[in-house]
LONU-211541 format. One record per residue (C-alpha): residue number from 1; residue in three letters; x, y negated, z negated. Coordinates in nm, 4 decimals, padded with zeros to 6 digits. Layout:
N
<r nr="NUM" rest="ala" u="X" v="Y" w="Z"/>
...
//
This chain:
352
<r nr="1" rest="unk" u="-02.4532" v="-02.7058" w="-01.3593"/>
<r nr="2" rest="unk" u="-02.2111" v="-02.6147" w="-01.0686"/>
<r nr="3" rest="unk" u="-02.1317" v="-02.2720" w="-01.0903"/>
<r nr="4" rest="unk" u="-01.8738" v="-02.2597" w="-00.8003"/>
<r nr="5" rest="unk" u="-01.6659" v="-02.5364" w="-00.9939"/>
<r nr="6" rest="unk" u="-01.6776" v="-02.3721" w="-01.3486"/>
<r nr="7" rest="unk" u="-01.5870" v="-02.0054" w="-01.1488"/>
<r nr="8" rest="unk" u="-01.2759" v="-02.1838" w="-00.9278"/>
<r nr="9" rest="unk" u="-01.1799" v="-02.3396" w="-01.3020"/>
<r nr="10" rest="unk" u="-01.2123" v="-01.9950" w="-01.4523"/>
<r nr="11" rest="unk" u="-00.9612" v="-01.8747" w="-01.2004"/>
<r nr="12" rest="unk" u="-00.7424" v="-02.1818" w="-01.2060"/>
<r nr="13" rest="unk" u="-00.6959" v="-02.0943" w="-01.6007"/>
<r nr="14" rest="unk" u="-00.6531" v="-01.7282" w="-01.5486"/>
<r nr="15" rest="unk" u="-00.4322" v="-01.7563" w="-01.2544"/>
<r nr="16" rest="unk" u="-00.1903" v="-02.0228" w="-01.4652"/>
<r nr="17" rest="unk" u="-00.2143" v="-01.8123" w="-01.8552"/>
<r nr="18" rest="unk" u="-00.1437" v="-01.4705" w="-01.6524"/>
<r nr="19" rest="unk" u="00.1190" v="-01.3272" w="-01.4470"/>
<r nr="20" rest="unk" u="-00.0356" v="-01.0126" w="-01.3126"/>
<r nr="21" rest="unk" u="-00.4040" v="-00.8771" w="-01.3056"/>
<r nr="22" rest="unk" u="-00.3395" v="-00.6744" w="-01.6512"/>
<r nr="23" rest="unk" u="-00.2877" v="-00.9691" w="-01.8165"/>
<r nr="24" rest="unk" u="-00.5743" v="-01.1598" w="-01.6749"/>
<r nr="25" rest="unk" u="-00.7873" v="-00.8458" w="-01.8210"/>
<r nr="26" rest="unk" u="-00.6541" v="-00.8901" w="-02.1705"/>
<r nr="27" rest="unk" u="-00.7346" v="-01.2607" w="-02.2007"/>
<r nr="28" rest="unk" u="-01.0583" v="-01.2069" w="-02.0451"/>
<r nr="29" rest="unk" u="-01.1568" v="-00.9198" w="-02.3101"/>
<r nr="30" rest="unk" u="-01.0124" v="-01.1546" w="-02.5628"/>
<r nr="31" rest="unk" u="-01.1707" v="-01.4705" w="-02.4782"/>
<r nr="32" rest="unk" u="-01.4895" v="-01.2411" w="-02.4883"/>
<r nr="33" rest="unk" u="-01.4310" v="-01.1059" w="-02.7977"/>
<r nr="34" rest="unk" u="-01.3787" v="-01.4414" w="-02.9342"/>
<r nr="35" rest="unk" u="-01.7257" v="-01.6204" w="-02.7781"/>
<r nr="36" rest="unk" u="-01.9070" v="-01.3142" w="-02.9376"/>
<r nr="37" rest="unk" u="-01.7349" v="-01.3538" w="-03.2882"/>
<r nr="38" rest="unk" u="-01.8208" v="-01.7282" w="-03.2648"/>
<r nr="39" rest="unk" u="-02.1634" v="-01.6729" w="-03.2019"/>
<r nr="40" rest="unk" u="-02.2994" v="-01.3780" w="-03.4352"/>
<r nr="41" rest="unk" u="-02.1150" v="-01.6022" w="-03.7163"/>
<r nr="42" rest="unk" u="-02.2724" v="-01.9148" w="-03.6116"/>
<r nr="43" rest="unk" u="-02.5936" v="-01.7198" w="-03.6452"/>
<r nr="44" rest="unk" u="-02.5365" v="-01.5839" w="-03.9832"/>
<r nr="45" rest="unk" u="-02.4079" v="-01.9059" w="-04.1075"/>
<r nr="46" rest="unk" u="-02.7620" v="-02.1047" w="-03.9865"/>
<r nr="47" rest="unk" u="-02.9093" v="-01.8383" w="-04.1885"/>
<r nr="48" rest="unk" u="-03.0333" v="-01.6188" w="-03.8181"/>
<r nr="49" rest="unk" u="-02.9083" v="-01.2723" w="-03.9517"/>
<r nr="50" rest="unk" u="-02.7222" v="-01.0812" w="-04.1772"/>
<r nr="51" rest="unk" u="-02.6593" v="-01.1388" w="-04.5506"/>
<r nr="52" rest="unk" u="-02.7216" v="-01.5015" w="-04.6847"/>
<r nr="53" rest="unk" u="-02.5490" v="-01.4577" w="-05.0120"/>
<r nr="54" rest="unk" u="-02.2021" v="-01.6902" w="-05.0976"/>
<r nr="55" rest="unk" u="-01.9188" v="-01.4054" w="-05.0966"/>
<r nr="56" rest="unk" u="-02.0385" v="-01.2583" w="-04.7238"/>
<r nr="57" rest="unk" u="-02.1142" v="-01.5982" w="-04.5849"/>
<r nr="58" rest="unk" u="-01.7639" v="-01.7161" w="-04.7504"/>
<r nr="59" rest="unk" u="-01.5625" v="-01.4303" w="-04.5591"/>
<r nr="60" rest="unk" u="-01.7761" v="-01.4747" w="-04.2535"/>
<r nr="61" rest="unk" u="-01.5731" v="-01.8645" w="-04.2667"/>
<r nr="62" rest="unk" u="-01.2451" v="-01.6761" w="-04.3155"/>
<r nr="63" rest="unk" u="-01.3002" v="-01.5151" w="-04.0090"/>
<r nr="64" rest="unk" u="-01.4469" v="-01.7594" w="-03.8642"/>
<r nr="65" rest="unk" u="-01.1266" v="-02.0043" w="-03.9037"/>
<r nr="66" rest="unk" u="-00.9175" v="-01.7436" w="-03.8637"/>
<r nr="67" rest="unk" u="-01.0719" v="-01.6382" w="-03.4942"/>
<r nr="68" rest="unk" u="-01.0291" v="-02.0264" w="-03.3821"/>
<r nr="69" rest="unk" u="-00.7091" v="-02.0749" w="-03.5759"/>
<r nr="70" rest="unk" u="-00.5776" v="-01.7949" w="-03.3242"/>
<r nr="71" rest="unk" u="-00.7809" v="-01.9569" w="-03.0400"/>
<r nr="72" rest="unk" u="-00.5822" v="-02.2925" w="-03.0988"/>
<r nr="73" rest="unk" u="-00.2263" v="-02.1075" w="-03.1556"/>
<r nr="74" rest="unk" u="-00.3094" v="-01.9232" w="-02.7775"/>
<r nr="75" rest="unk" u="-00.4097" v="-02.2202" w="-02.5811"/>
<r nr="76" rest="unk" u="-00.1161" v="-02.4004" w="-02.7008"/>
<r nr="77" rest="unk" u="00.0987" v="-02.1061" w="-02.5674"/>
<r nr="78" rest="unk" u="00.2480" v="-02.0492" w="-02.9150"/>
<r nr="79" rest="unk" u="00.1281" v="-01.7051" w="-02.9289"/>
<r nr="80" rest="unk" u="00.0468" v="-01.3951" w="-02.6815"/>
<r nr="81" rest="unk" u="-00.2919" v="-01.2938" w="-02.6434"/>
<r nr="82" rest="unk" u="-00.2098" v="-00.9594" w="-02.8304"/>
<r nr="83" rest="unk" u="-00.0294" v="-01.1076" w="-03.1553"/>
<r nr="84" rest="unk" u="-00.3702" v="-01.3185" w="-03.1399"/>
<r nr="85" rest="unk" u="-00.6033" v="-01.0439" w="-03.1039"/>
<r nr="86" rest="unk" u="-00.4334" v="-00.8584" w="-03.3594"/>
<r nr="87" rest="unk" u="-00.4565" v="-01.1077" w="-03.5990"/>
<r nr="88" rest="unk" u="-00.8041" v="-01.1783" w="-03.6012"/>
<r nr="89" rest="unk" u="-00.8893" v="-00.8215" w="-03.5997"/>
<r nr="90" rest="unk" u="-00.6355" v="-00.8093" w="-03.8916"/>
<r nr="91" rest="unk" u="-00.8235" v="-01.0564" w="-04.0895"/>
<r nr="92" rest="unk" u="-01.1858" v="-00.9662" w="-03.9604"/>
<r nr="93" rest="unk" u="-01.0930" v="-00.5932" w="-04.1260"/>
<r nr="94" rest="unk" u="-00.9542" v="-00.7984" w="-04.4931"/>
<r nr="95" rest="unk" u="-01.3009" v="-00.9487" w="-04.4916"/>
<r nr="96" rest="unk" u="-01.5070" v="-00.6193" w="-04.3673"/>
<r nr="97" rest="unk" u="-01.3535" v="-00.4774" w="-04.6990"/>
<r nr="98" rest="unk" u="-01.4209" v="-00.7690" w="-04.9236"/>
<r nr="99" rest="unk" u="-01.7992" v="-00.7328" w="-04.8062"/>
<r nr="100" rest="unk" u="-01.7621" v="-00.3625" w="-04.8957"/>
<r nr="101" rest="unk" u="-01.6803" v="-00.4102" w="-05.2587"/>
<r nr="102" rest="unk" u="-01.9688" v="-00.6756" w="-05.2699"/>
<r nr="103" rest="unk" u="-02.2128" v="-00.4409" w="-05.1573"/>
<r nr="104" rest="unk" u="-02.0836" v="-00.1502" w="-05.3678"/>
<r nr="105" rest="unk" u="-02.1144" v="-00.3288" w="-05.7090"/>
<r nr="106" rest="unk" u="-02.3802" v="-00.6038" w="-05.6682"/>
<r nr="107" rest="unk" u="-02.5708" v="-00.4136" w="-05.4756"/>
<r nr="108" rest="unk" u="-02.8037" v="-00.6580" w="-05.2927"/>
<r nr="109" rest="unk" u="-03.1284" v="-00.6045" w="-05.1099"/>
<r nr="110" rest="unk" u="-03.0613" v="-00.3674" w="-04.7976"/>
<r nr="111" rest="unk" u="-02.7075" v="-00.3346" w="-04.9039"/>
<r nr="112" rest="unk" u="-02.6722" v="-00.0138" w="-04.7279"/>
<r nr="113" rest="unk" u="-02.7735" v="-00.1450" w="-04.4210"/>
<r nr="114" rest="unk" u="-02.5235" v="-00.3876" w="-04.4871"/>
<r nr="115" rest="unk" u="-02.2279" v="-00.1624" w="-04.5183"/>
<r nr="116" rest="unk" u="-02.3194" v="00.0627" w="-04.2329"/>
<r nr="117" rest="unk" u="-02.3418" v="-00.2851" w="-04.0131"/>
<r nr="118" rest="unk" u="-01.9783" v="-00.4203" w="-04.1161"/>
<r nr="119" rest="unk" u="-01.8486" v="-00.0523" w="-04.0415"/>
<r nr="120" rest="unk" u="-02.0127" v="-00.0794" w="-03.6697"/>
<r nr="121" rest="unk" u="-01.8601" v="-00.4583" w="-03.6261"/>
<r nr="122" rest="unk" u="-01.5050" v="-00.2280" w="-03.7178"/>
<r nr="123" rest="unk" u="-01.5886" v="00.0034" w="-03.4788"/>
<r nr="124" rest="unk" u="-01.6521" v="-00.2733" w="-03.2322"/>
<r nr="125" rest="unk" u="-01.3662" v="-00.4214" w="-03.3121"/>
<r nr="126" rest="unk" u="-01.1364" v="-00.0962" w="-03.2115"/>
<r nr="127" rest="unk" u="-01.3486" v="-00.0829" w="-02.8754"/>
<r nr="128" rest="unk" u="-01.2259" v="-00.4014" w="-02.8079"/>
<r nr="129" rest="unk" u="-00.8650" v="-00.3815" w="-02.9334"/>
<r nr="130" rest="unk" u="-00.8428" v="-00.0962" w="-02.6738"/>
<r nr="131" rest="unk" u="-00.9750" v="-00.2767" w="-02.3825"/>
<r nr="132" rest="unk" u="-00.7406" v="-00.5422" w="-02.4058"/>
<r nr="133" rest="unk" u="-00.4672" v="-00.2669" w="-02.4326"/>
<r nr="134" rest="unk" u="-00.3056" v="-00.3789" w="-02.8186"/>
<r nr="135" rest="unk" u="-00.0507" v="-00.1342" w="-02.9236"/>
<r nr="136" rest="unk" u="-00.0887" v="00.0012" w="-03.3010"/>
<r nr="137" rest="unk" u="-00.3784" v="-00.2480" w="-03.4181"/>
<r nr="138" rest="unk" u="-00.6813" v="-00.0067" w="-03.3555"/>
<r nr="139" rest="unk" u="-00.5337" v="00.2666" w="-03.5303"/>
<r nr="140" rest="unk" u="-00.4469" v="-00.0030" w="-03.8420"/>
<r nr="141" rest="unk" u="-00.8058" v="-00.0866" w="-03.7989"/>
<r nr="142" rest="unk" u="-00.9838" v="00.2103" w="-03.8194"/>
<r nr="143" rest="unk" u="-00.7517" v="00.3675" w="-04.0709"/>
<r nr="144" rest="unk" u="-00.8427" v="00.1020" w="-04.3090"/>
<r nr="145" rest="unk" u="-01.2465" v="00.0986" w="-04.2185"/>
<r nr="146" rest="unk" u="-01.2669" v="00.4545" w="-04.2750"/>
<r nr="147" rest="unk" u="-01.0960" v="00.4700" w="-04.6144"/>
<r nr="148" rest="unk" u="-01.2882" v="00.1563" w="-04.7705"/>
<r nr="149" rest="unk" u="-01.6075" v="00.3495" w="-04.5937"/>
<r nr="150" rest="unk" u="-01.5130" v="00.6823" w="-04.7329"/>
<r nr="151" rest="unk" u="-01.3978" v="00.5250" w="-05.0916"/>
<r nr="152" rest="unk" u="-01.7693" v="00.3151" w="-05.1103"/>
<r nr="153" rest="unk" u="-01.9565" v="00.6189" w="-04.9971"/>
<r nr="154" rest="unk" u="-01.8099" v="00.8268" w="-05.2410"/>
<r nr="155" rest="unk" u="-01.8139" v="00.5849" w="-05.5167"/>
<r nr="156" rest="unk" u="-02.2213" v="00.4954" w="-05.4163"/>
<r nr="157" rest="unk" u="-02.2569" v="00.8844" w="-05.3822"/>
<r nr="158" rest="unk" u="-02.5250" v="00.8010" w="-05.1087"/>
<r nr="159" rest="unk" u="-02.5722" v="01.0642" w="-04.8742"/>
<r nr="160" rest="unk" u="-02.7241" v="00.8235" w="-04.6085"/>
<r nr="161" rest="unk" u="-02.3563" v="00.6554" w="-04.5613"/>
<r nr="162" rest="unk" u="-02.2064" v="01.0044" w="-04.5577"/>
<r nr="163" rest="unk" u="-02.4417" v="01.1101" w="-04.2563"/>
<r nr="164" rest="unk" u="-02.2895" v="00.8152" w="-04.0697"/>
<r nr="165" rest="unk" u="-01.9282" v="00.9430" w="-04.1923"/>
<r nr="166" rest="unk" u="-01.8325" v="01.2116" w="-03.9433"/>
<r nr="167" rest="unk" u="-02.0027" v="00.9676" w="-03.6415"/>
<r nr="168" rest="unk" u="-01.7790" v="00.6348" w="-03.7761"/>
<r nr="169" rest="unk" u="-01.4440" v="00.9546" w="-03.7844"/>
<r nr="170" rest="unk" u="-01.4972" v="01.1130" w="-03.4543"/>
<r nr="171" rest="unk" u="-01.5923" v="00.7965" w="-03.2756"/>
<r nr="172" rest="unk" u="-01.2793" v="00.5774" w="-03.3955"/>
<r nr="173" rest="unk" u="-01.0183" v="00.8712" w="-03.3489"/>
<r nr="174" rest="unk" u="-01.1301" v="00.9344" w="-02.9982"/>
<r nr="175" rest="unk" u="-01.1324" v="00.5495" w="-02.9219"/>
<r nr="176" rest="unk" u="-00.7984" v="00.5349" w="-03.0507"/>
<r nr="177" rest="unk" u="-00.6018" v="00.8183" w="-02.9211"/>
<r nr="178" rest="unk" u="-00.8252" v="00.7684" w="-02.5601"/>
<r nr="179" rest="unk" u="-00.7178" v="00.3808" w="-02.5992"/>
<r nr="180" rest="unk" u="-00.3379" v="00.4655" w="-02.6286"/>
<r nr="181" rest="unk" u="-00.3491" v="00.7239" w="-02.3700"/>
<r nr="182" rest="unk" u="-00.5197" v="00.4314" w="-02.1588"/>
<r nr="183" rest="unk" u="-00.2532" v="00.1575" w="-02.2432"/>
<r nr="184" rest="unk" u="00.0454" v="00.3755" w="-02.1677"/>
<r nr="185" rest="unk" u="-00.1042" v="00.4681" w="-01.8566"/>
<r nr="186" rest="unk" u="-00.1345" v="00.1452" w="-01.7405"/>
<r nr="187" rest="unk" u="00.2102" v="-00.0234" w="-01.8506"/>
<r nr="188" rest="unk" u="00.3089" v="00.2713" w="-01.6227"/>
<r nr="189" rest="unk" u="00.1451" v="00.1778" w="-01.3692"/>
<r nr="190" rest="unk" u="00.2475" v="-00.1833" w="-01.4001"/>
<r nr="191" rest="unk" u="00.6265" v="-00.0411" w="-01.4119"/>
<r nr="192" rest="unk" u="00.5317" v="00.1413" w="-01.0672"/>
<r nr="193" rest="unk" u="00.4232" v="-00.1549" w="-00.9274"/>
<r nr="194" rest="unk" u="00.6555" v="-00.4040" w="-01.0403"/>
<r nr="195" rest="unk" u="00.9460" v="-00.1682" w="-00.9059"/>
<r nr="196" rest="unk" u="00.7891" v="-00.0969" w="-00.5794"/>
<r nr="197" rest="unk" u="00.7482" v="-00.4721" w="-00.5417"/>
<r nr="198" rest="unk" u="01.0816" v="-00.5796" w="-00.6355"/>
<r nr="199" rest="unk" u="01.2167" v="-00.2935" w="-00.3125"/>
<r nr="200" rest="unk" u="00.9578" v="-00.4351" w="-00.0614"/>
<r nr="201" rest="unk" u="01.0880" v="-00.7705" w="-00.1388"/>
<r nr="202" rest="unk" u="01.4770" v="-00.6166" w="-00.1057"/>
<r nr="203" rest="unk" u="01.3856" v="-00.4371" w="00.1814"/>
<r nr="204" rest="unk" u="01.2336" v="-00.7409" w="00.3124"/>
<r nr="205" rest="unk" u="01.5427" v="-00.9776" w="00.2734"/>
<r nr="206" rest="unk" u="01.7623" v="-00.6937" w="00.3955"/>
<r nr="207" rest="unk" u="01.5843" v="-00.6639" w="00.7634"/>
<r nr="208" rest="unk" u="01.4809" v="-01.0161" w="00.7249"/>
<r nr="209" rest="unk" u="01.1639" v="-01.0015" w="00.8392"/>
<r nr="210" rest="unk" u="00.7943" v="-01.0773" w="00.6336"/>
<r nr="211" rest="unk" u="00.5260" v="-00.7846" w="00.5659"/>
<r nr="212" rest="unk" u="00.3100" v="-00.8719" w="00.8890"/>
<r nr="213" rest="unk" u="00.6364" v="-00.8407" w="01.1255"/>
<r nr="214" rest="unk" u="00.7376" v="-00.5030" w="00.9414"/>
<r nr="215" rest="unk" u="00.3417" v="-00.4021" w="00.9677"/>
<r nr="216" rest="unk" u="00.3792" v="-00.4754" w="01.3733"/>
<r nr="217" rest="unk" u="00.7127" v="-00.2523" w="01.3953"/>
<r nr="218" rest="unk" u="00.6223" v="00.0451" w="01.1781"/>
<r nr="219" rest="unk" u="00.2880" v="00.0342" w="01.3599"/>
<r nr="220" rest="unk" u="00.4604" v="00.0315" w="01.6912"/>
<r nr="221" rest="unk" u="00.6837" v="00.2939" w="01.6203"/>
<r nr="222" rest="unk" u="00.4394" v="00.5552" w="01.5352"/>
<r nr="223" rest="unk" u="00.2340" v="00.5144" w="01.8393"/>
<r nr="224" rest="unk" u="00.3301" v="00.7831" w="02.0862"/>
<r nr="225" rest="unk" u="00.1760" v="00.6097" w="02.3686"/>
<r nr="226" rest="unk" u="00.1893" v="00.2388" w="02.3212"/>
<r nr="227" rest="unk" u="-00.0193" v="00.0302" w="02.5584"/>
<r nr="228" rest="unk" u="00.0406" v="-00.3858" w="02.7276"/>
<r nr="229" rest="unk" u="-00.2335" v="-00.4219" w="02.3884"/>
<r nr="230" rest="unk" u="-00.0032" v="-00.2566" w="02.1398"/>
<r nr="231" rest="unk" u="00.2940" v="-00.4704" w="02.2649"/>
<r nr="232" rest="unk" u="00.0991" v="-00.7689" w="02.2801"/>
<r nr="233" rest="unk" u="-00.0189" v="-00.7151" w="01.8858"/>
<r nr="234" rest="unk" u="00.3227" v="-00.6561" w="01.8287"/>
<r nr="235" rest="unk" u="00.4480" v="-00.9873" w="01.9434"/>
<r nr="236" rest="unk" u="00.1840" v="-01.1736" w="01.7727"/>
<r nr="237" rest="unk" u="00.2798" v="-01.0814" w="01.4479"/>
<r nr="238" rest="unk" u="00.6295" v="-01.1429" w="01.5126"/>
<r nr="239" rest="unk" u="00.7452" v="-01.5408" w="01.4556"/>
<r nr="240" rest="unk" u="00.9600" v="-01.6934" w="01.7955"/>
<r nr="241" rest="unk" u="01.3135" v="-01.6178" w="01.6119"/>
<r nr="242" rest="unk" u="01.2156" v="-01.2146" w="01.6026"/>
<r nr="243" rest="unk" u="01.1046" v="-01.1848" w="01.9476"/>
<r nr="244" rest="unk" u="01.4131" v="-01.3528" w="02.0654"/>
<r nr="245" rest="unk" u="01.5765" v="-01.0817" w="01.8471"/>
<r nr="246" rest="unk" u="01.3892" v="-00.7583" w="01.9673"/>
<r nr="247" rest="unk" u="01.4492" v="-00.8842" w="02.3340"/>
<r nr="248" rest="unk" u="01.8019" v="-00.9231" w="02.3507"/>
<r nr="249" rest="unk" u="01.8202" v="-00.5576" w="02.1342"/>
<r nr="250" rest="unk" u="01.5991" v="-00.4034" w="02.3453"/>
<r nr="251" rest="unk" u="01.8042" v="-00.5840" w="02.6782"/>
<r nr="252" rest="unk" u="02.1353" v="-00.4516" w="02.5360"/>
<r nr="253" rest="unk" u="01.9734" v="-00.0902" w="02.4661"/>
<r nr="254" rest="unk" u="01.8707" v="-00.0272" w="02.7694"/>
<r nr="255" rest="unk" u="02.1525" v="-00.2112" w="02.9698"/>
<r nr="256" rest="unk" u="02.3927" v="00.0900" w="02.7841"/>
<r nr="257" rest="unk" u="02.1733" v="00.3699" w="02.8140"/>
<r nr="258" rest="unk" u="02.0214" v="00.3386" w="03.1220"/>
<r nr="259" rest="unk" u="02.3581" v="00.3071" w="03.2590"/>
<r nr="260" rest="unk" u="02.4568" v="00.6201" w="03.1514"/>
<r nr="261" rest="unk" u="02.1523" v="00.7722" w="03.2622"/>
<r nr="262" rest="unk" u="02.2228" v="00.6440" w="03.6340"/>
<r nr="263" rest="unk" u="02.5998" v="00.7792" w="03.5898"/>
<r nr="264" rest="unk" u="02.5214" v="01.0850" w="03.5272"/>
<r nr="265" rest="unk" u="02.1955" v="01.1429" w="03.7844"/>
<r nr="266" rest="unk" u="02.4799" v="00.9853" w="04.0680"/>
<r nr="267" rest="unk" u="02.7675" v="01.1934" w="03.9450"/>
<r nr="268" rest="unk" u="02.5380" v="01.5251" w="03.9015"/>
<r nr="269" rest="unk" u="02.2367" v="01.4784" w="04.1396"/>
<r nr="270" rest="unk" u="02.1745" v="01.8327" w="04.0850"/>
<r nr="271" rest="unk" u="02.0408" v="01.7556" w="03.7501"/>
<r nr="272" rest="unk" u="01.6640" v="01.7301" w="03.6573"/>
<r nr="273" rest="unk" u="01.5473" v="01.4009" w="03.4893"/>
<r nr="274" rest="unk" u="01.5102" v="01.6576" w="03.1758"/>
<r nr="275" rest="unk" u="01.8431" v="01.7771" w="03.2179"/>
<r nr="276" rest="unk" u="01.9851" v="01.4294" w="03.2343"/>
<r nr="277" rest="unk" u="01.8318" v="01.3464" w="02.9283"/>
<r nr="278" rest="unk" u="01.9589" v="01.6287" w="02.7201"/>
<r nr="279" rest="unk" u="02.2818" v="01.5560" w="02.8582"/>
<r nr="280" rest="unk" u="02.2746" v="01.1780" w="02.7296"/>
<r nr="281" rest="unk" u="02.1990" v="01.2548" w="02.3859"/>
<r nr="282" rest="unk" u="02.4757" v="01.5344" w="02.3913"/>
<r nr="283" rest="unk" u="02.6907" v="01.2615" w="02.4863"/>
<r nr="284" rest="unk" u="02.5211" v="01.0454" w="02.1745"/>
<r nr="285" rest="unk" u="02.6819" v="01.3143" w="01.9735"/>
<r nr="286" rest="unk" u="02.3129" v="01.4219" w="01.8606"/>
<r nr="287" rest="unk" u="02.2543" v="01.7901" w="01.7572"/>
<r nr="288" rest="unk" u="02.0017" v="02.0584" w="01.8947"/>
<r nr="289" rest="unk" u="01.6806" v="01.9805" w="01.6330"/>
<r nr="290" rest="unk" u="01.7588" v="01.5922" w="01.6988"/>
<r nr="291" rest="unk" u="01.7238" v="01.6056" w="02.0352"/>
<r nr="292" rest="unk" u="01.4256" v="01.8290" w="02.0412"/>
<r nr="293" rest="unk" u="01.2435" v="01.5739" w="01.7645"/>
<r nr="294" rest="unk" u="01.3395" v="01.3123" w="02.0806"/>
<r nr="295" rest="unk" u="01.2575" v="01.4827" w="02.3262"/>
<r nr="296" rest="unk" u="00.9362" v="01.6814" w="02.1692"/>
<r nr="297" rest="unk" u="01.1277" v="02.0288" w="02.2836"/>
<r nr="298" rest="unk" u="01.1636" v="02.2966" w="02.0779"/>
<r nr="299" rest="unk" u="01.5252" v="02.4240" w="01.9501"/>
<r nr="300" rest="unk" u="01.4895" v="02.7368" w="02.2011"/>
<r nr="301" rest="unk" u="01.3811" v="02.4870" w="02.4929"/>
<r nr="302" rest="unk" u="01.6565" v="02.2520" w="02.4100"/>
<r nr="303" rest="unk" u="01.8767" v="02.5652" w="02.4423"/>
<r nr="304" rest="unk" u="01.7802" v="02.7166" w="02.7433"/>
<r nr="305" rest="unk" u="01.7722" v="02.3813" w="02.9093"/>
<r nr="306" rest="unk" u="02.1980" v="02.3599" w="02.7774"/>
<r nr="307" rest="unk" u="02.2541" v="02.6895" w="02.9824"/>
<r nr="308" rest="unk" u="02.1045" v="02.5805" w="03.3029"/>
<r nr="309" rest="unk" u="02.3268" v="02.2355" w="03.2492"/>
<r nr="310" rest="unk" u="02.6235" v="02.4620" w="03.2389"/>
<r nr="311" rest="unk" u="02.5008" v="02.6907" w="03.4973"/>
<r nr="312" rest="unk" u="02.4803" v="02.4316" w="03.7411"/>
<r nr="313" rest="unk" u="02.8143" v="02.2323" w="03.6275"/>
<r nr="314" rest="unk" u="02.9770" v="02.5007" w="03.6537"/>
<r nr="315" rest="unk" u="03.1183" v="02.4342" w="03.2782"/>
<r nr="316" rest="unk" u="03.4018" v="02.7282" w="03.1885"/>
<r nr="317" rest="unk" u="03.3034" v="02.9807" w="02.9442"/>
<r nr="318" rest="unk" u="03.4461" v="02.8676" w="02.5745"/>
<r nr="319" rest="unk" u="03.4213" v="02.4848" w="02.6976"/>
<r nr="320" rest="unk" u="03.2489" v="02.2183" w="02.5030"/>
<r nr="321" rest="unk" u="02.9739" v="02.0559" w="02.7400"/>
<r nr="322" rest="unk" u="03.0430" v="01.7318" w="02.5393"/>
<r nr="323" rest="unk" u="03.3600" v="01.7222" w="02.6295"/>
<r nr="324" rest="unk" u="03.3165" v="01.8536" w="02.9835"/>
<r nr="325" rest="unk" u="03.0929" v="01.5867" w="03.0336"/>
<r nr="326" rest="unk" u="03.2876" v="01.3442" w="02.8557"/>
<r nr="327" rest="unk" u="03.6056" v="01.4034" w="03.1253"/>
<r nr="328" rest="unk" u="03.3432" v="01.3761" w="03.4330"/>
<r nr="329" rest="unk" u="03.2384" v="01.0460" w="03.3252"/>
<r nr="330" rest="unk" u="03.5848" v="00.9055" w="03.2421"/>
<r nr="331" rest="unk" u="03.7546" v="01.0850" w="03.5725"/>
<r nr="332" rest="unk" u="03.4567" v="00.9009" w="03.7900"/>
<r nr="333" rest="unk" u="03.4942" v="00.5454" w="03.5906"/>
<r nr="334" rest="unk" u="03.8829" v="00.5800" w="03.6602"/>
<r nr="335" rest="unk" u="03.8136" v="00.6751" w="04.0036"/>
<r nr="336" rest="unk" u="03.5461" v="00.3789" w="04.0843"/>
<r nr="337" rest="unk" u="03.8088" v="00.1188" w="03.9048"/>
<r nr="338" rest="unk" u="04.1302" v="00.2914" w="04.1602"/>
<r nr="339" rest="unk" u="03.8860" v="00.2452" w="04.4153"/>
<r nr="340" rest="unk" u="03.7563" v="-00.0808" w="04.3420"/>
<r nr="341" rest="unk" u="04.1419" v="-00.1934" w="04.2933"/>
<r nr="342" rest="unk" u="04.2409" v="-00.0697" w="04.5906"/>
<r nr="343" rest="unk" u="03.9608" v="-00.2345" w="04.8272"/>
<r nr="344" rest="unk" u="04.0587" v="-00.5528" w="04.6391"/>
<r nr="345" rest="unk" u="04.4235" v="-00.5033" w="04.7695"/>
<r nr="346" rest="unk" u="04.3404" v="-00.4019" w="05.1387"/>
<r nr="347" rest="unk" u="04.0943" v="-00.6950" w="05.1266"/>
<r nr="348" rest="unk" u="04.4082" v="-00.9311" w="05.0319"/>
<r nr="349" rest="unk" u="04.6311" v="-00.7822" w="05.3012"/>
<r nr="350" rest="unk" u="04.4021" v="-00.8383" w="05.5668"/>
<r nr="351" rest="unk" u="04.3065" v="-01.1634" w="05.4884"/>
<r nr="352" rest="unk" u="04.7202" v="-01.2183" w="05.5181"/>
//
């Protein structure tokens, strides 16, 4: 027997019949329950266990027929896994009720054992229904089984049956309540995961990046001192188009901001590199806390640097530092343009 091929086929079947892990879990639990039912009833019908009387065997045949019919409808995509499982569980509970009535009236040999065994079967059905995250059906099966078992115990007046009643009542009630809480939590997690997946998809479409590229950007941006290896890993994650876009964006950014830095440094040679950086950020409308975050300084330190800048540049009292820097840059650019134009005209006259 080729187990790898069987495992591969089973995985392909689950992927085909279920779109998410929770649905695949439900299918696995349902198929496992179906296999157990078929094996157990087959053993009873062949005389390997259980009551061999006509009516109990007839009830088992009905249960087996319902189980195989539901399985066929599920495989043919006529019903969902929860509908198929619920139908089988309700039919099974109906056959158990018929067995209880039969055992309590006919009282064949070891009928008390058969009554307890059938109640355990109802308990196991509740366990599988809870594991499959089926809604409402566990409560119905548990309620019907407990009422039937209590009625039979009252009718027969058997202390042995009453000794087990408290156990079955507590266990089945606990399973139903716990199963409902578990089902709701699982559905909430599934909904959150689905919403997260949709948001991630929208984000990827908005930035036109795939998950690997986004991971590369985030890793690089969170690194305070990126090395050459970090840059190589980033570009290894990017597609050629993304690499070109990133390089062009960096070139534009450097061209604009480095030119501003050079202009400020040339215009105000008395300023230090740190003070030029602060001036540049002030011109970009950055606030005190933003400047501190970008330059890794406290707001108090930024304020001290601003005071030094105003003192070195002799900024008039009550005059905005940003306005002062803007005017100086505009004057410098205007003077540069006039100078270039004058030089051009002088060169033309000299050529004449």
